[in-house]
C-alpha atoms as a printed R data frame, in Angstrom:
    type eleno elety resid chain resno       x       y       z
1   ATOM     1    CA   MET     A     1 161.966 -43.418 -24.971
2   ATOM     2    CA   ALA     A     2 160.057 -47.293 -24.008
3   ATOM     3    CA   SER     A     3 156.978 -47.807 -26.402
4   ATOM     4    CA   GLU     A     4 153.481 -50.198 -25.252
5   ATOM     5    CA   HIS     A     5 150.828 -51.816 -27.349
6   ATOM     6    CA   LEU     A     6 147.910 -50.083 -27.371
7   ATOM     7    CA   ALA     A     7 145.508 -53.078 -26.416
8   ATOM     8    CA   SER     A     8 147.666 -53.094 -23.148
9   ATOM     9    CA   VAL     A     9 146.420 -49.622 -22.695
10  ATOM    10    CA   MET     A    10 143.165 -50.456 -23.872
11  ATOM    11    CA   VAL     A    11 142.699 -53.498 -21.106
12  ATOM    12    CA   GLU     A    12 144.172 -50.998 -18.266
13  ATOM    13    CA   ALA     A    13 141.319 -48.295 -19.173
14  ATOM    14    CA   PHE     A    14 139.322 -51.309 -18.781
15  ATOM    15    CA   ILE     A    15 140.489 -52.324 -15.642
16  ATOM    16    CA   ALA     A    16 140.065 -49.023 -14.106
17  ATOM    17    CA   ALA     A    17 136.649 -48.707 -15.449
18  ATOM    18    CA   VAL     A    18 135.503 -51.304 -13.760
19  ATOM    19    CA   ASP     A    19 137.278 -49.848 -10.655
20  ATOM    20    CA   GLU     A    20 135.445 -46.709 -10.884
21  ATOM    21    CA   GLY     A    21 131.994 -48.271 -11.382
22  ATOM    22    CA   LEU     A    22 131.252 -49.027 -14.879
23  ATOM    23    CA   ASP     A    23 129.569 -51.471 -15.790
24  ATOM    24    CA   VAL     A    24 132.212 -52.673 -18.164
25  ATOM    25    CA   VAL     A    25 131.853 -56.124 -20.285
26  ATOM    26    CA   SER     A    26 134.656 -57.103 -22.719
27  ATOM    27    CA   VAL     A    27 133.363 -59.186 -25.389
28  ATOM    28    CA   VAL     A    28 136.106 -61.320 -27.538
29  ATOM    29    CA   SER     A    29 135.963 -63.830 -30.817
30  ATOM    30    CA   ASP     A    30 139.040 -66.085 -29.423
31  ATOM    31    CA   SER     A    31 140.688 -63.266 -29.520
32  ATOM    32    CA   THR     A    32 142.005 -63.091 -26.159
33  ATOM    33    CA   SER     A    33 145.600 -63.134 -27.063
34  ATOM    34    CA   THR     A    34 145.162 -60.341 -29.457
35  ATOM    35    CA   ALA     A    35 143.723 -58.368 -27.139
36  ATOM    36    CA   LYS     A    36 146.100 -59.024 -24.489
37  ATOM    37    CA   ILE     A    37 142.954 -59.297 -22.237
38  ATOM    38    CA   GLY     A    38 144.372 -61.408 -19.868
39  ATOM    39    CA   PRO     A    39 145.010 -58.940 -16.703
40  ATOM    40    CA   PHE     A    40 141.000 -58.113 -17.337
41  ATOM    41    CA   SER     A    41 139.862 -61.208 -17.202
42  ATOM    42    CA   GLN     A    42 142.044 -61.949 -14.204
43  ATOM    43    CA   ARG     A    43 140.824 -59.617 -12.032
44  ATOM    44    CA   PHE     A    44 137.004 -59.650 -13.239
45  ATOM    45    CA   PRO     A    45 136.485 -63.011 -14.772
46  ATOM    46    CA   GLU     A    46 132.869 -63.308 -14.807
47  ATOM    47    CA   ARG     A    47 133.242 -59.570 -17.237
48  ATOM    48    CA   LEU     A    48 134.864 -61.715 -19.878
49  ATOM    49    CA   ILE     A    49 132.683 -63.354 -22.847
50  ATOM    50    CA   ASN     A    50 134.091 -65.388 -25.393
51  ATOM    51    CA   VAL     A    51 131.886 -66.451 -28.250
52  ATOM    52    CA   GLY     A    52 134.475 -68.317 -30.307
53  ATOM    53    CA   ILE     A    53 135.332 -67.492 -33.989
54  ATOM    54    CA   ALA     A    54 131.874 -66.144 -34.299
55  ATOM    55    CA   GLU     A    55 132.484 -62.401 -35.419
56  ATOM    56    CA   GLN     A    56 128.666 -61.437 -36.068
57  ATOM    57    CA   VAL     A    57 127.654 -63.071 -32.675
58  ATOM    58    CA   LEU     A    58 130.348 -61.236 -31.053
59  ATOM    59    CA   VAL     A    59 128.409 -57.894 -32.340
60  ATOM    60    CA   GLY     A    60 125.189 -58.941 -31.639
61  ATOM    61    CA   VAL     A    61 125.706 -60.446 -27.963
62  ATOM    62    CA   ALA     A    62 127.345 -56.846 -27.244
63  ATOM    63    CA   ALA     A    63 124.638 -54.894 -28.850
64  ATOM    64    CA   GLY     A    64 122.239 -57.093 -26.546
65  ATOM    65    CA   LEU     A    65 124.209 -56.641 -23.657
66  ATOM    66    CA   ALA     A    66 124.081 -52.906 -24.282
67  ATOM    67    CA   LEU     A    67 120.718 -52.617 -24.836
68  ATOM    68    CA   GLY     A    68 120.510 -54.619 -21.564
69  ATOM    69    CA   GLY     A    69 122.383 -51.905 -19.812
70  ATOM    70    CA   LYS     A    70 126.093 -52.662 -19.825
71  ATOM    71    CA   ILE     A    71 128.950 -50.799 -21.581
72  ATOM    72    CA   ALA     A    72 130.245 -53.697 -23.728
73  ATOM    73    CA   ALA     A    73 133.557 -53.144 -25.420
74  ATOM    74    CA   THR     A    74 134.531 -55.884 -28.281
75  ATOM    75    CA   CYS     A    75 138.045 -56.580 -28.915
76  ATOM    76    CA   ASN     A    76 138.972 -58.715 -31.621
77  ATOM    77    CA   ALA     A    77 140.919 -57.939 -35.390
78  ATOM    78    CA   ALA     A    78 139.883 -55.154 -37.177
79  ATOM    79    CA   PRO     A    79 139.691 -56.853 -40.323
80  ATOM    80    CA   PHE     A    80 137.078 -59.739 -39.163
81  ATOM    81    CA   LEU     A    81 134.948 -56.871 -36.952
82  ATOM    82    CA   ILE     A    82 134.286 -55.075 -40.029
83  ATOM    83    CA   SER     A    83 133.924 -57.432 -42.640
84  ATOM    84    CA   ARG     A    84 132.847 -60.224 -40.680
85  ATOM    85    CA   ALA     A    85 130.019 -58.599 -38.715
86  ATOM    86    CA   ASN     A    86 129.121 -55.800 -41.336
87  ATOM    87    CA   GLU     A    87 125.541 -55.957 -40.802
88  ATOM    88    CA   GLN     A    88 125.493 -56.622 -37.402
89  ATOM    89    CA   ILE     A    89 127.645 -53.428 -36.520
90  ATOM    90    CA   LYS     A    90 125.274 -51.211 -38.734
91  ATOM    91    CA   VAL     A    91 122.080 -52.237 -37.779
92  ATOM    92    CA   ASP     A    92 122.710 -53.757 -34.200
93  ATOM    93    CA   VAL     A    93 124.752 -51.481 -33.131
94  ATOM    94    CA   CYS     A    94 124.531 -48.228 -35.002
95  ATOM    95    CA   TYR     A    95 120.739 -47.659 -35.477
96  ATOM    96    CA   ASN     A    96 120.052 -48.925 -32.706
97  ATOM    97    CA   HIS     A    97 122.516 -46.267 -30.747
98  ATOM    98    CA   ALA     A    98 123.629 -49.409 -28.555
99  ATOM    99    CA   ASN     A    99 125.989 -48.255 -26.333
100 ATOM   100    CA   VAL     A   100 129.166 -50.518 -27.654
101 ATOM   101    CA   LYS     A   101 132.851 -49.859 -27.933
102 ATOM   102    CA   MET     A   102 134.159 -51.845 -31.135
103 ATOM   103    CA   PHE     A   103 138.403 -51.940 -30.337
104 ATOM   104    CA   GLY     A   104 139.710 -52.954 -33.821
105 ATOM   105    CA   LEU     A   105 142.776 -54.161 -33.043
106 ATOM   106    CA   ASN     A   106 146.015 -54.879 -35.599
107 ATOM   107    CA   ALA     A   107 144.135 -52.224 -37.843
108 ATOM   108    CA   GLY     A   108 146.129 -51.333 -41.177
109 ATOM   109    CA   THR     A   109 148.653 -53.989 -42.440
110 ATOM   110    CA   SER     A   110 150.140 -54.909 -38.591
111 ATOM   111    CA   TYR     A   111 149.620 -58.549 -39.701
112 ATOM   112    CA   GLY     A   112 152.052 -58.141 -42.551
113 ATOM   113    CA   PRO     A   113 152.577 -61.669 -44.081
114 ATOM   114    CA   LEU     A   114 148.856 -62.693 -43.442
115 ATOM   115    CA   ALA     A   115 148.194 -60.664 -46.594
116 ATOM   116    CA   SER     A   116 144.844 -59.067 -47.540
117 ATOM   117    CA   THR     A   117 142.384 -61.416 -45.134
118 ATOM   118    CA   HIS     A   118 144.002 -59.983 -42.198
119 ATOM   119    CA   HIS     A   119 144.778 -56.202 -43.397
120 ATOM   120    CA   SER     A   120 142.128 -53.727 -42.389
121 ATOM   121    CA   ILE     A   121 142.744 -50.819 -45.296
122 ATOM   122    CA   ASP     A   122 139.002 -50.110 -45.748
123 ATOM   123    CA   ASP     A   123 137.461 -50.197 -41.695
124 ATOM   124    CA   ILE     A   124 137.683 -46.125 -41.569
125 ATOM   125    CA   ALA     A   125 136.102 -45.804 -44.664
126 ATOM   126    CA   VAL     A   126 133.190 -48.516 -43.830
127 ATOM   127    CA   MET     A   127 132.789 -46.870 -40.274
128 ATOM   128    CA   ARG     A   128 132.647 -43.223 -41.882
129 ATOM   129    CA   GLY     A   129 129.538 -44.481 -44.298
130 ATOM   130    CA   PHE     A   130 127.550 -45.347 -41.312
131 ATOM   131    CA   GLY     A   131 125.202 -42.977 -38.890
132 ATOM   132    CA   ASN     A   132 125.708 -41.569 -35.856
133 ATOM   133    CA   VAL     A   133 129.008 -43.687 -34.780
134 ATOM   134    CA   GLN     A   134 132.348 -42.019 -32.986
135 ATOM   135    CA   ILE     A   135 135.555 -43.075 -34.823
136 ATOM   136    CA   PHE     A   136 139.077 -42.460 -33.427
137 ATOM   137    CA   ALA     A   137 142.569 -43.574 -34.380
138 ATOM   138    CA   PRO     A   138 145.131 -42.950 -31.341
139 ATOM   139    CA   SER     A   139 148.663 -42.094 -32.306
140 ATOM   140    CA   ASP     A   140 150.462 -43.417 -29.341
141 ATOM   141    CA   PRO     A   141 149.131 -44.767 -25.942
142 ATOM   142    CA   LEU     A   142 148.546 -41.634 -24.076
143 ATOM   143    CA   GLU     A   143 146.450 -40.809 -26.832
144 ATOM   144    CA   CYS     A   144 144.798 -44.401 -26.754
145 ATOM   145    CA   ARG     A   145 144.326 -43.952 -23.216
146 ATOM   146    CA   GLN     A   146 142.146 -40.891 -23.103
147 ATOM   147    CA   ILE     A   147 140.250 -42.132 -26.303
148 ATOM   148    CA   ALA     A   148 139.866 -45.355 -24.165
149 ATOM   149    CA   ASP     A   149 138.722 -43.744 -20.994
150 ATOM   150    CA   TYR     A   150 136.355 -41.306 -22.955
151 ATOM   151    CA   ALA     A   151 134.724 -43.869 -25.301
152 ATOM   152    CA   LEU     A   152 133.941 -45.882 -22.410
153 ATOM   153    CA   ARG     A   153 132.006 -42.915 -20.658
154 ATOM   154    CA   TYR     A   154 130.247 -41.758 -23.583
155 ATOM   155    CA   HIS     A   155 126.862 -43.172 -24.374
156 ATOM   156    CA   GLY     A   156 126.611 -44.501 -28.038
157 ATOM   157    CA   PRO     A   157 128.127 -46.372 -30.683
158 ATOM   158    CA   VAL     A   158 132.184 -46.244 -30.448
159 ATOM   159    CA   TYR     A   159 134.900 -47.314 -33.148
160 ATOM   160    CA   ILE     A   160 138.116 -46.902 -32.223
161 ATOM   161    CA   ARG     A   161 141.383 -48.116 -34.651
162 ATOM   162    CA   LEU     A   162 144.458 -49.784 -32.975
163 ATOM   163    CA   ASP     A   163 147.327 -50.757 -34.598
164 ATOM   164    CA   GLY     A   164 149.053 -53.975 -33.394
165 ATOM   165    CA   LYS     A   165 152.861 -52.814 -32.921
166 ATOM   166    CA   PRO     A   166 154.502 -51.155 -29.960
167 ATOM   167    CA   LEU     A   167 154.140 -47.159 -30.275
168 ATOM   168    CA   ARG     A   168 156.330 -44.470 -28.632
169 ATOM   169    CA   GLU     A   169 154.694 -41.427 -27.042
170 ATOM   170    CA   LEU     A   170 154.349 -38.802 -29.326
171 ATOM   171    CA   HIS     A   171 152.601 -35.942 -27.047
172 ATOM   172    CA   ASP     A   172 153.603 -34.601 -23.563
173 ATOM   173    CA   PRO     A   173 152.358 -35.565 -20.802
174 ATOM   174    CA   SER     A   174 150.049 -32.592 -20.816
175 ATOM   175    CA   TYR     A   175 148.238 -33.580 -23.575
176 ATOM   176    CA   ARG     A   176 144.869 -33.728 -23.143
177 ATOM   177    CA   PHE     A   177 142.405 -35.360 -26.138
178 ATOM   178    CA   VAL     A   178 139.267 -33.802 -26.750
179 ATOM   179    CA   PRO     A   179 136.968 -35.248 -29.537
180 ATOM   180    CA   GLY     A   180 136.564 -33.381 -32.510
181 ATOM   181    CA   GLN     A   181 140.154 -32.025 -31.845
182 ATOM   182    CA   VAL     A   182 142.122 -31.094 -34.205
183 ATOM   183    CA   ASP     A   183 145.771 -31.875 -33.211
184 ATOM   184    CA   ILE     A   184 148.745 -30.156 -34.343
185 ATOM   185    CA   LEU     A   185 152.335 -31.817 -33.616
186 ATOM   186    CA   ARG     A   186 154.394 -29.348 -35.480
187 ATOM   187    CA   GLN     A   187 153.817 -25.787 -36.895
188 ATOM   188    CA   GLY     A   188 155.030 -25.022 -40.346
189 ATOM   189    CA   ALA     A   189 153.882 -22.905 -42.984
190 ATOM   190    CA   ASP     A   190 155.241 -24.720 -46.595
191 ATOM   191    CA   VAL     A   191 152.941 -27.950 -46.325
192 ATOM   192    CA   SER     A   192 150.926 -29.425 -44.289
193 ATOM   193    CA   ILE     A   193 150.887 -33.523 -43.596
194 ATOM   194    CA   VAL     A   194 147.713 -35.054 -42.289
195 ATOM   195    CA   ALA     A   195 148.393 -38.309 -40.965
196 ATOM   196    CA   LEU     A   196 146.334 -41.046 -39.218
197 ATOM   197    CA   GLY     A   197 147.056 -43.396 -36.116
198 ATOM   198    CA   SER     A   198 150.487 -45.136 -36.047
199 ATOM   199    CA   VAL     A   199 151.844 -43.256 -39.423
200 ATOM   200    CA   VAL     A   200 151.882 -39.891 -37.368
201 ATOM   201    CA   HIS     A   201 155.070 -41.458 -36.430
202 ATOM   202    CA   GLU     A   202 156.315 -41.046 -40.134
203 ATOM   203    CA   ALA     A   203 154.914 -37.493 -40.614
204 ATOM   204    CA   VAL     A   204 156.359 -36.916 -37.695
205 ATOM   205    CA   ASP     A   205 160.110 -38.335 -38.836
206 ATOM   206    CA   ALA     A   206 159.432 -36.679 -42.286
207 ATOM   207    CA   ALA     A   207 158.917 -33.387 -40.544
208 ATOM   208    CA   ALA     A   208 162.155 -33.406 -39.023
209 ATOM   209    CA   LEU     A   209 164.018 -34.684 -42.132
210 ATOM   210    CA   LEU     A   210 161.899 -31.870 -44.519
211 ATOM   211    CA   ALA     A   211 163.319 -29.232 -41.821
212 ATOM   212    CA   GLU     A   212 166.834 -30.021 -42.775
213 ATOM   213    CA   GLN     A   213 166.212 -28.939 -46.298
214 ATOM   214    CA   GLY     A   214 164.696 -25.776 -45.343
215 ATOM   215    CA   ILE     A   215 161.098 -26.876 -45.406
216 ATOM   216    CA   ALA     A   216 158.783 -26.032 -42.644
217 ATOM   217    CA   ALA     A   217 155.953 -28.603 -42.525
218 ATOM   218    CA   GLN     A   218 152.733 -29.159 -40.245
219 ATOM   219    CA   VAL     A   219 152.132 -32.178 -38.920
220 ATOM   220    CA   ILE     A   220 148.544 -32.469 -37.802
221 ATOM   221    CA   ASN     A   221 147.301 -36.066 -36.095
222 ATOM   222    CA   LEU     A   222 143.709 -36.987 -37.155
223 ATOM   223    CA   SER     A   223 142.893 -38.973 -34.072
224 ATOM   224    CA   SER     A   224 139.179 -38.219 -34.058
225 ATOM   225    CA   ILE     A   225 137.191 -38.832 -37.227
226 ATOM   226    CA   ARG     A   226 133.905 -38.395 -35.990
227 ATOM   227    CA   PRO     A   227 133.963 -36.073 -34.319
228 ATOM   228    CA   LEU     A   228 135.873 -33.528 -36.315
229 ATOM   229    CA   GLN     A   229 136.066 -29.375 -36.065
230 ATOM   230    CA   ARG     A   230 135.925 -29.017 -39.955
231 ATOM   231    CA   ASP     A   231 136.542 -25.804 -39.746
232 ATOM   232    CA   VAL     A   232 139.742 -26.094 -37.444
233 ATOM   233    CA   LEU     A   233 141.040 -28.286 -40.244
234 ATOM   234    CA   LEU     A   234 140.313 -26.260 -42.648
235 ATOM   235    CA   SER     A   235 141.617 -23.246 -40.768
236 ATOM   236    CA   ALA     A   236 145.081 -25.276 -40.159
237 ATOM   237    CA   LEU     A   237 145.359 -26.232 -43.722
238 ATOM   238    CA   SER     A   238 144.722 -22.917 -45.333
239 ATOM   239    CA   GLY     A   239 147.922 -21.641 -43.951
240 ATOM   240    CA   THR     A   240 149.844 -23.673 -45.968
241 ATOM   241    CA   ARG     A   241 151.199 -24.079 -49.779
242 ATOM   242    CA   GLY     A   242 150.215 -27.500 -50.236
243 ATOM   243    CA   VAL     A   243 148.660 -30.683 -48.390
244 ATOM   244    CA   ILE     A   244 149.775 -34.459 -47.683
245 ATOM   245    CA   THR     A   245 147.367 -36.956 -46.502
246 ATOM   246    CA   VAL     A   246 149.157 -39.838 -45.075
247 ATOM   247    CA   GLU     A   247 147.293 -43.119 -43.748
248 ATOM   248    CA   GLU     A   248 147.712 -47.092 -44.006
249 ATOM   249    CA   HIS     A   249 144.496 -47.424 -45.330
250 ATOM   250    CA   ASN     A   250 143.044 -46.896 -48.654
251 ATOM   251    CA   ILE     A   251 143.360 -43.821 -50.176
252 ATOM   252    CA   ASN     A   252 139.763 -44.170 -50.751
253 ATOM   253    CA   GLY     A   253 137.256 -42.955 -47.812
254 ATOM   254    CA   GLY     A   254 139.925 -42.405 -45.224
255 ATOM   255    CA   VAL     A   255 141.923 -39.227 -44.466
256 ATOM   256    CA   GLY     A   256 142.468 -38.511 -47.877
257 ATOM   257    CA   SER     A   257 138.986 -38.880 -49.210
258 ATOM   258    CA   LEU     A   258 138.115 -36.589 -45.575
259 ATOM   259    CA   VAL     A   259 140.065 -33.821 -45.883
260 ATOM   260    CA   ALA     A   260 139.830 -33.902 -50.004
261 ATOM   261    CA   GLU     A   261 135.942 -32.707 -49.190
262 ATOM   262    CA   VAL     A   262 137.012 -30.137 -46.948
263 ATOM   263    CA   LEU     A   263 139.158 -28.317 -49.223
264 ATOM   264    CA   ALA     A   264 136.475 -28.979 -51.980
265 ATOM   265    CA   GLU     A   265 133.669 -27.918 -49.719
266 ATOM   266    CA   ALA     A   266 135.626 -24.049 -49.412
267 ATOM   267    CA   ALA     A   267 136.785 -24.421 -53.026
268 ATOM   268    CA   LEU     A   268 140.107 -23.613 -51.380
269 ATOM   269    CA   GLY     A   269 142.531 -24.423 -54.100
270 ATOM   270    CA   ILE     A   270 145.363 -26.024 -52.555
271 ATOM   271    CA   PRO     A   271 147.632 -28.997 -54.434
272 ATOM   272    CA   LEU     A   272 147.055 -31.992 -52.429
273 ATOM   273    CA   ILE     A   273 148.636 -35.374 -52.496
274 ATOM   274    CA   ARG     A   274 147.082 -38.672 -50.456
275 ATOM   275    CA   LEU     A   275 149.464 -41.353 -49.924
276 ATOM   276    CA   GLY     A   276 147.965 -44.575 -48.625
277 ATOM   277    CA   ILE     A   277 147.148 -47.986 -50.055
278 ATOM   278    CA   GLY     A   278 146.444 -46.905 -54.274
279 ATOM   279    CA   ASP     A   279 142.820 -47.165 -55.804
280 ATOM   280    CA   GLY     A   280 141.924 -50.545 -56.831
281 ATOM   281    CA   GLU     A   281 144.998 -52.453 -54.973
282 ATOM   282    CA   TYR     A   282 145.583 -54.328 -51.581
283 ATOM   283    CA   ALA     A   283 148.632 -53.869 -49.643
284 ATOM   284    CA   ALA     A   284 151.469 -55.509 -49.698
285 ATOM   285    CA   ALA     A   285 152.476 -58.778 -48.198
286 ATOM   286    CA   GLY     A   286 155.315 -58.604 -46.337
287 ATOM   287    CA   ALA     A   287 157.082 -57.005 -43.531
288 ATOM   288    CA   ARG     A   288 155.835 -53.234 -42.477
289 ATOM   289    CA   GLU     A   289 158.795 -51.157 -42.941
290 ATOM   290    CA   PRO     A   290 159.304 -52.510 -46.390
291 ATOM   291    CA   THR     A   291 155.491 -52.612 -47.152
292 ATOM   292    CA   ARG     A   292 155.103 -48.761 -46.024
293 ATOM   293    CA   ALA     A   293 158.050 -48.044 -48.306
294 ATOM   294    CA   LEU     A   294 156.514 -50.056 -51.048
295 ATOM   295    CA   HIS     A   295 153.714 -47.570 -51.021
296 ATOM   296    CA   CYS     A   296 155.132 -44.329 -50.002
297 ATOM   297    CA   ILE     A   297 153.549 -44.091 -46.542
298 ATOM   298    CA   ASP     A   298 156.884 -44.003 -44.626
299 ATOM   299    CA   ALA     A   299 158.933 -41.603 -43.933
300 ATOM   300    CA   ALA     A   300 160.778 -40.891 -47.063
301 ATOM   301    CA   GLY     A   301 157.298 -40.667 -49.154
302 ATOM   302    CA   ILE     A   302 156.034 -38.843 -47.397
303 ATOM   303    CA   VAL     A   303 159.674 -36.161 -47.528
304 ATOM   304    CA   ALA     A   304 159.086 -36.664 -51.947
305 ATOM   305    CA   ALA     A   305 155.929 -35.845 -51.684
306 ATOM   306    CA   ALA     A   306 156.418 -32.438 -50.196
307 ATOM   307    CA   ILE     A   307 159.327 -31.573 -52.024
308 ATOM   308    CA   ARG     A   308 157.080 -32.110 -55.131
309 ATOM   309    CA   LEU     A   309 154.943 -29.731 -53.896
310 ATOM   310    CA   GLN     A   310 157.408 -27.115 -53.450
């Protein structure tokens, strides 16, 4: 099955939106290559603003465009968007409920050997701490396109976490994204695997390996972080004997924390294993496969965790 870069899918959504009459303006910070924005800028050169390597200006300009009636979409690397422009996101965008769509590109450890300066393993935690911003993390190209289409038409701040590597499709063509929806990719009563973004692929592969050992794993793609139907998530988790969360993100503040909150607030005594970048750690610098193996967020690491829960 062919794989596709999510940034390319994002750009296709921008072009389609403008063709439909939406007043979309893309803002980049010398990140035209990262954003794969070429096809959009060729069609609509007047709709692309490059502020240079100045992420705080990037977000400030986007907020100004949005407050002036435009649909502003920032497209740059997630670590620099979240860390360098933190205050501008909080005050200019979120506090003002500005109609800005923030695409965090090459999230997680997509930049591999470039290490902690370029890894984005705290972006979900940071954005969850801000009010009134919707947060999504698509797991495949089909879901990415539908989330982008939704975000461009929703009025208000949105953060979309995009992986930097090509991803294959996980969903059937009939799939329809719904904000807040708990997306169950596979049913299973022995263990629930709740995953975010590109590691959903690792969860799907792990479930297939577990099935060979007679362990039925439920796989939940938590692509909608906010909004989230917590009652539906709780119902799905309560039907299994243990829960594993998987994320290319620190275990604090991301999906692991979110699921722990849901279980604890319902006083549901189900064992939970959180897989991700450990407390107080940075992700290892290196290629993605060995890095995921080191932090036990690959299929083998998920299988080992599931066996411990049996």
